[in-house]
Structures are given as structure tokens and as C-alpha cells.
C-alpha positions as CSV (number, residue, x, y, z in Angstrom):
1,X,-0.1,-0.2,0.1
2,X,1.4,3.3,-0.9
3,X,2.7,5.1,2.3
4,X,0.1,7.6,4.5
5,X,2.4,10.8,4.4
6,X,1.3,13.3,7.2
7,X,0.8,15.5,4.4
8,X,-2.3,13.3,3.1
9,X,-3.5,12.5,6.7
10,X,-3.7,16.5,7.6
11,X,-6.1,16.5,3.9
12,X,-8.2,14.1,4.6
13,X,-8.7,15.2,8.0
14,X,-9.7,18.5,7.1
15,X,-11.9,17.7,4.2
16,X,-14.4,19.2,7.6
17,X,-12.6,22.0,9.1
18,X,-10.6,21.8,12.3
19,X,-8.4,23.6,14.6
20,X,-5.0,23.5,14.6
21,X,-4.9,21.7,17.6
22,X,-7.1,19.4,16.9
23,X,-5.2,18.5,14.0
24,X,-2.5,17.9,15.9
25,X,-3.7,16.1,17.9
26,X,-5.1,13.6,15.0
27,X,-1.8,13.3,13.6
28,X,0.2,13.1,16.9
29,X,2.2,16.1,17.4
30,X,3.5,18.1,20.5
31,X,5.2,20.5,19.0
32,X,3.5,23.2,17.3
33,X,5.9,25.1,16.1
34,X,8.1,22.3,14.2
35,X,4.5,20.8,13.2
36,X,3.1,24.5,11.6
37,X,6.5,24.7,9.6
38,X,6.8,21.2,8.4
39,X,3.3,20.3,7.6
40,X,1.0,23.2,8.1
41,X,2.2,25.7,6.3
42,X,3.6,23.8,3.1
43,X,-0.4,23.0,2.1
44,X,-1.1,26.3,2.5
45,X,1.5,27.2,0.6
46,X,0.7,24.5,-1.7
47,X,-3.0,25.8,-2.0
48,X,-4.6,22.4,-0.8
49,X,-5.6,23.3,2.5
50,X,-7.0,26.8,3.0
51,X,-7.8,28.7,6.5
52,X,-11.8,28.9,7.0
53,X,-10.4,33.2,8.4
54,X,-8.0,33.9,5.8
55,X,-7.6,37.2,7.2
56,X,-7.3,36.8,10.7
57,X,-4.2,34.0,10.5
58,X,-3.6,34.1,14.4
59,X,-7.7,34.2,15.8
60,X,-8.3,31.9,18.5
61,X,-11.6,30.5,16.0
62,X,-9.0,29.5,13.1
63,X,-9.6,26.4,11.0
64,X,-8.3,24.7,8.1
65,X,-9.9,22.5,5.6
66,X,-9.0,20.8,2.6
67,X,-9.2,22.8,-1.0
68,X,-11.4,20.6,-3.3
69,X,-9.8,20.4,-6.8
70,X,-12.2,18.2,-8.3
């Protein structure tokens, strides 16, 4: 079977909007800074993931959702 990367796991999980801490917990990560740098930011940069409140990236209500490319 193909290897499921953390990115694939995040994109699957975020078909429904989830907060950063929910995503980290789901993927088993503890280090927020490292998680954002290695996993979340690349997905946001590539346009595969988007913020539900893009004009307020630091909002406590911020959630992330997978961009449907279909």
C-alpha cells in the first residue's frame, strides 16, 4: 500500500474544518512550531489547505479546511 504521509493525513482529516490543535492531536504531534513549519505551512503555501478566516490567521477560531480540487 502507498505510504500515508502526514500531509495526506491532514488533507483527509480537514475535509471538515478543524483547528490547529485538533489536527496536531489527530496526527500525534506535540511541537506546534515544528508542526506548522513542516506540515501546515507547506500545505497552505501549495494551496491544498486553506484557512476558514484568511484575513485573521491568528484568530483563536481559525480552522483549516482541505481545498477541493475536484
